[in-house]
N, C-alpha and C positions, 0 to 999 in steps of 0.2 A: 577315437574318433569324435569329430563334433556331431552336433544335431544339425547342422545347415550344409547343404552340398557346396563344393567349391566353387560351382557357378552362380551363385547367388552373390549379390555384391554386399559387402558388412556395411553396417553403419560407421562415419568416421567418429574418431575419437574427437573429444570436444578440443578444441585449440586454447592453449595456454595465451592469454593476452595481456601484454606487459605495459600497456597504455597506463599514463598517469592518471589515476582515477578522479583526481581534483581538477581536472579539465572537463569533466563531465558534469553537466546538471544534475542534481539529484533531487528527489520528490521533496526532500526538506527545503530546497532553494526556491520553491514556487510557494504562492499564497495559497494554493488550493489544499485544502484539508487541515488548516490551522484554526479548527475551531467553528468554521463558517458552515452554517447549516443553510440549506435550501429556503426560500421562502414559503412559509406554510401557515397553518392554523395558528391564529394568536392564543386562541382558548388553550390549545395543547402546550404552548409556551409559557404562559401563566401557570398551568398544572405543574408543569415541570419546574418551574421556578419556585413554586410554593413545596414542592414535594422534596427539593435539594436544597432548600434554604437551611443555614446553620440554625442550630436552636438559639442563640443568642441574638439573631435577627428577627425581632417580632414585628 
C-alpha cells in the first residue's frame, strides 16, 4: 500500500531535456560576478588591500 490515496495527484517526474547546453547563456558568460564589488567604503578597501598584500610588497 502506498501512503498517498489514489485520488491525490502525484508530482510529475522531472523531464529530461536534450537541448544543446552551449546555446544557453551561463553565469560565466556575463560580467556579473567577476570580481566586481559594489561601490562602498574606501577605508574598508584600503584595509582589505593592506591585509591581503603579499609580504614582498612593502
